[in-house]
C-alpha positions in Angstrom: 0.0 0.0 0.0 1.5 3.4 -1.1 1.6 6.5 1.1 1.3 10.0 -0.3 1.2 13.1 1.8 0.3 11.1 4.9 -2.6 9.3 3.1 -2.2 5.5 2.9 -3.9 4.4 -0.3 -5.7 1.0 -0.4 -3.8 -1.4 -2.7 -6.7 -3.4 -3.9 -8.7 -3.9 -7.1 -11.1 -6.6 -6.1 -13.6 -5.2 -3.6 -15.5 -8.5 -3.6 -12.7 -10.4 -1.8 -13.2 -10.2 1.9 -9.8 -11.8 2.7 -8.0 -9.1 0.6 -10.0 -6.3 2.3 -9.3 -7.7 5.8 -5.6 -8.0 4.9 -5.5 -4.3 3.8 -7.3 -3.3 7.1 -4.8 -5.3 9.1 -1.9 -3.6 7.3 -3.3 -0.2 8.4 -5.7 0.8 5.7 -8.3 3.3 6.9 -11.9 2.1 6.3 -13.0 5.8 5.9 -10.8 6.9 3.0 -7.9 6.1 0.7 -9.6 3.7 -1.8 -8.9 6.1 -4.7 -8.6 9.8 -5.2 -12.3 10.2 -5.8 -13.9 7.6 -3.7 -14.3 6.1 -0.2 -13.7 2.4 0.5 -17.4 1.9 1.4 -18.5 3.6 -1.8 -16.1 1.4 -3.8 -17.5 -1.8 -2.1 -21.1 -0.7 -2.6 -20.5 -0.1 -6.3 -18.5 -3.2 -7.2 -17.9 -5.3 -4.2 -19.7 -8.1 -2.3 -22.2 -7.8 0.5 -19.7 -9.4 2.9 -17.1 -6.7 2.2 -19.8 -4.0 2.5 -20.9 -5.3 5.9 -17.3 -5.5 7.1 -16.5 -1.9 6.1 -19.9 -0.6 7.3 -19.1 -2.0 10.7 -15.8 0.0 10.8 -16.5 3.4 9.2 -17.2 6.5 11.3 -20.5 7.2 9.4 -22.2 4.6 7.1 -24.1 7.5 5.5 -21.0 9.6 4.8 -21.3 11.3 1.4 -18.8 11.6 -1.4 -19.7 14.2 -4.0 -23.3 14.3 -2.8 -24.1 10.6 -2.7 -23.9 8.0 0.0 -22.6 4.4 -0.4 -26.3 3.3 -0.4 -27.2 5.6 -3.2 -24.3 4.1 -5.2 -25.5 0.5 -4.5 -29.1 1.3 -5.6 -28.1 3.2 -8.7 -25.8 0.4 -9.9 -28.4 -2.3 -9.2 -26.4 -3.9 -6.3 -29.4 -4.9 -4.2 -27.5 -7.3 -1.9 -25.0 -4.5 -1.1 -27.9 -2.1 -0.5 -29.5 -4.6 2.0 -26.2 -5.0 3.8 -25.8 -1.2 4.1 -29.4 -0.8 5.5 -28.7 -3.6 8.0 -25.7 -1.6 9.1 -27.8 1.5 9.7 -27.7 3.3 6.3 -30.8 5.6 5.7 -32.6 4.8 2.5 -34.6 8.0 2.7 -31.8 10.5 3.1 -32.5 13.2 0.5 -29.7 13.8 -2.1 -29.2 14.2 -5.8 -32.2 16.3 -6.8 -34.2 14.7 -4.0 -33.6 11.2 -5.3 -32.9 9.4 -2.0 -31.7 5.8 -2.4 -35.2 4.6 -1.3 -37.1 6.8 -3.7 -34.8 5.9 -6.6 -35.3 2.2 -5.9 -39.1 2.6 -6.3 -38.5 3.2 -10.0 -36.2 0.2 -10.5 -36.6 -3.6 -10.8 -37.0 -4.0 -7.0 -39.5 -1.3 -5.9 -40.1 -3.2 -2.6 -36.4 -3.1 -1.6 -37.2 -0.7 1.3 -40.5 -0.2 3.1 -42.0 3.2 2.3 -42.4 5.0 5.6 -45.0 7.8 6.2 -44.9 10.6 5.3 -42.3 9.7 2.7 -43.5 10.6 -0.9 -43.2 7.9 -3.5 -43.0 8.4 -7.3 -44.9 11.1 -9.1 -47.3 10.0 -11.8 -44.9 11.0 -14.5 -42.0 9.2 -12.8 -44.1 6.0 -12.3 -45.1 6.1 -16.0 -41.4 6.5 -17.0 -40.5 3.5 -14.9 -43.3 1.4 -16.4 -42.2 2.3 -19.9 -38.6 1.3 -19.1 -39.8 -2.1 -17.8 -41.7 -2.6 -21.1 -39.2 -1.2 -23.6 -35.9 -2.7 -22.4 -37.1 -6.4 -22.7 -39.0 -5.6 -25.9 -35.8 -4.4 -27.6 -33.5 -6.9 -26.1 -35.5 -9.9 -27.1 -34.7 -8.9 -30.7 -31.2 -7.6 -30.2 -29.7 -10.2 -27.8 -28.2 -12.4 -30.5 -27.5 -9.7 -33.1 -23.9 -8.5 -33.7 -24.3 -4.8 -33.9 -21.0 -3.4 -32.5 -20.7 -0.9 -35.3 -24.3 0.3 -35.2 -25.4 3.9 -35.2 -28.9 5.2 -34.8 -31.0 8.3 -34.4 -34.4 8.4 -32.8 -36.5 11.3 -33.9 -39.8 12.3 -32.1 -42.9 13.2 -34.1 -41.3 13.1 -37.5 -42.2 10.6 -40.2 -39.6 8.6 -42.1 -40.6 10.6 -45.3 -40.1 13.9 -43.5 -36.8 12.9 -42.0 -35.6 11.8 -45.5 -36.6 15.2 -46.9 -34.8 17.1 -44.1 -31.7 15.1 -44.8 -32.1 15.6 -48.6 -31.7 11.8 -49.0 -32.5 9.9 -52.1 -33.5 6.2 -52.6 -30.6 3.8 -52.6 -32.4 1.4 -55.0 -29.2 0.5 -56.8 -27.5 -0.8 -53.6 -27.3 -4.5 -52.8 -28.2 -4.4 -49.2 -27.4 -8.0 -48.4 -23.8 -7.4 -49.8 -23.6 -4.2 -47.8 -24.5 -5.9 -44.6 -22.0 -8.6 -45.3 -19.0 -6.5 -46.4 -19.6 -2.7 -46.0 -15.9 -1.8 -46.0 -15.6 -2.8 -49.7 -18.4 -0.3 -50.7 -17.0 3.2 -51.1 -20.3 5.0 -50.4 -21.4 2.7 -47.5 -21.1 5.6 -45.0 -23.7 7.5 -46.9 -26.4 4.7 -46.8 -28.9 4.9 -44.0 -32.2 3.2 -43.2 -35.3 5.1 -42.0 -38.4 3.4 -40.5 -41.6 4.8 -39.2 -42.3 3.7 -35.6 -44.9 4.7 -33.0 -44.0 8.2 -32.0 -41.7 9.1 -34.8 -39.0 7.4 -36.8 -35.7 5.6 -36.4 -32.6 6.2 -38.6 -30.0 3.5 -38.6 -26.6 2.6 -40.1 -25.7 -1.0 -38.9 -22.1 -0.8 -40.2 -21.0 2.8 -39.3 -21.3 6.0 -37.3 -23.2 8.3 -39.8 -26.6 7.9 -38.3 -25.3 9.2 -34.9 -23.5 12.2 -36.2 -24.0 15.8 -35.2 -25.1 16.7 -38.8 -27.9 14.2 -38.9 -29.2 15.2 -35.5 -29.1 18.9 -36.3 -31.0 18.5 -39.6 -33.8 16.2 -38.4 -34.5 18.0 -35.1 -36.1 21.4 -35.9 -39.3 21.6 -34.0 -38.6 18.3 -32.2 -36.0 16.2 -30.4 -33.5 13.6 -31.6 -31.4 11.2 -29.5 -28.5 9.5 -31.4 -25.8 7.0 -30.4 -22.9 5.0 -31.8 -22.2 1.6 -30.3 -18.6 1.4 -31.2 -18.0 4.9 -29.8 -18.9 3.8 -26.3 -22.7 4.2 -26.7 -22.5 7.9 -26.6 -24.0 10.3 -29.1 -25.9 13.5 -29.4 -29.2 15.0 -28.2 -30.6 17.7 -30.5 -33.5 19.9 -29.6 -34.8 22.1 -32.4 -31.4 22.1 -34.1 -29.3 22.7 -30.9 -27.0 19.8 -30.4 -25.2 18.6 -27.3 -23.2 15.5 -26.7 -24.2 12.8 -24.2 -22.5 9.7 -22.6 -24.0 7.1 -20.3 -23.7 8.0 -16.7 -22.7 5.8 -13.8 -23.4 6.5 -10.1 -20.0 8.3 -10.0 -20.3 10.4 -13.1 -23.8 11.8 -12.6 -23.4 15.6 -12.0 -24.4 16.9 -8.6 -26.7 19.5 -10.3 -28.3 17.1 -12.7 -32.1 17.6 -13.0 -34.3 14.9 -11.5 -35.5 13.6 -14.8 -32.0 13.1 -16.1 -31.0 11.1 -13.0 -34.1 8.9 -13.4 -33.5 8.3 -17.1 -29.8 7.4 -16.4 -30.9 5.0 -13.7 -33.7 3.3 -15.6 -31.6 2.8 -18.8 -28.2 2.0 -17.2 -26.5 -0.4 -19.6 -29.3 0.0 -22.1 -28.3 2.8 -24.4 -30.5 1.9 -27.4 -33.6 1.9 -25.2 -32.4 5.2 -23.6 -32.4 6.8 -27.1 -35.8 5.4 -27.9 -37.3 6.6 -24.6 -35.6 10.0 -24.9 -37.5 10.6 -28.1 -40.7 9.0 -26.8 -40.6 6.2 -29.4 -42.8 3.3 -28.4 -41.1 0.4 -30.2 -42.5 -3.1 -29.6 -39.4 -4.9 -30.8 -35.9 -4.3 -32.1 -36.8 -4.8 -35.8 -36.3 -1.1 -36.8 -32.9 -1.1 -35.1 -31.5 -4.0 -37.1 -33.3 -3.5 -40.4 -35.2 -0.8 -42.3 -38.2 -0.3 -44.5 -36.5 2.5 -46.5 -32.8 2.6 -47.5 -31.5 6.0 -48.6 -28.4 7.6 -49.8 -27.3 10.8 -48.1 -25.8 13.7 -50.1 -22.0 14.0 -49.8 -21.1 16.4 -47.1 -19.3 16.4 -43.7 -22.0 14.8 -41.6 -19.8 15.1 -38.5 -20.5 18.8 -38.2 
């Protein structure tokens, strides 16, 4: 274990190994700090450790509800779906209903997730609003609906844009796209790198709530240029799988970048609805984009294929 400016850093990468953690403690590691520059040991264990390690550290820390950048270890465990760790923290005295992060206490956040009965709701604690409950129901419907279709599909080079309240025909017109009738789509799927204009071919499909633009073999559908041109008067969520599942959100032509958030990276001043969306769609970026544009897909068909294949005009779509 290294020492810097009087701080003895934990020398551990596996927070699920109770023996390793106990060895570090026996060697002088402080249960309250020193896991990493930006985290506490209990937060690290809550995020990616085992309930046994969580219980051990929770027994030793000065405050089981100590915050790091506005969130407790219990908030971390709930956000990351570590329900066993969350139960261990509550057994050690952590407060599920401590307000934080835009009033998303760990307990209230859990009401929107897959285990809404994780903590008993005490009076006069307020549960989810009608809009929040509806968002949670839609996530529980949308994620499995898409994943049933996408689970066995290789789409590591997929890009897509989800456009609200715009038809496929209107999106094509906004992009000044023309039919790609001369393109052999089977050959393009099989070997896009041998087709010089493959990056200009996109598919557009009407779906409930708007349309989906895809490019299964490249990044073009997720570009700033596409999002900017299809979003006047509406909203577009785009993403590129190979680029780390990030992309752009465009509202009425104004474009900003987005990346999936973890419990650590969620900004302290994030609005409540952004925190909820990040929690509901953690590790489900395709569904996040569909939900962001209020598209009500019933399966992943429009993500892996298209009703209409078009050729974009030659321009720098990245800008």
